[in-house]
C-alpha positions in Angstrom: 17.7 -62.3 -13.7 14.8 -59.8 -13.8 12.6 -62.7 -14.8 13.8 -64.9 -11.9 13.0 -62.1 -9.5 9.6 -61.6 -11.1 8.8 -65.4 -10.9 9.9 -65.4 -7.2 7.5 -62.5 -6.5 10.3 -60.0 -5.8 9.6 -56.4 -7.0 12.3 -54.8 -9.2 12.1 -51.0 -8.8 13.0 -48.9 -11.9 16.5 -48.2 -10.5 17.2 -51.9 -10.1 16.0 -52.6 -13.6 18.1 -49.8 -15.1 21.2 -51.0 -13.2 20.8 -54.5 -14.4 19.9 -53.7 -18.0 22.7 -51.2 -18.5 25.4 -53.3 -16.8 28.3 -54.4 -19.1 30.4 -56.2 -16.5 29.8 -59.9 -17.1 31.3 -60.9 -13.7 28.8 -58.6 -11.9 25.9 -60.0 -14.0 27.0 -63.6 -13.1 27.0 -62.7 -9.4 23.7 -61.0 -9.6 22.1 -63.8 -11.5 23.3 -66.4 -9.0 21.9 -64.3 -6.1 18.6 -63.8 -7.9 17.6 -67.3 -6.7 18.2 -66.6 -3.0 17.6 -62.9 -2.2 14.6 -61.6 -0.4 14.7 -58.2 -2.1 16.1 -56.9 -5.3 18.5 -54.6 -3.4 20.2 -57.7 -2.0 21.6 -58.4 -5.4 24.0 -55.6 -5.0 24.6 -55.9 -1.2 28.4 -56.5 -1.2 29.0 -53.8 -3.7 27.3 -51.0 -1.7 29.5 -48.9 0.6 29.3 -50.1 4.2 28.5 -53.8 3.4 
């Protein structure tokens, strides 16, 4: 998914890269991967998981 973001020209800050590479939840990784094709920013990958969303 980091590569998808990169190819789409979307920057992945170190915090995003760490969160993705250290994640062991396959369901979360599947959701994030699917979103990687449509988001405008890397932060949007995690949007529904953040408090207040």
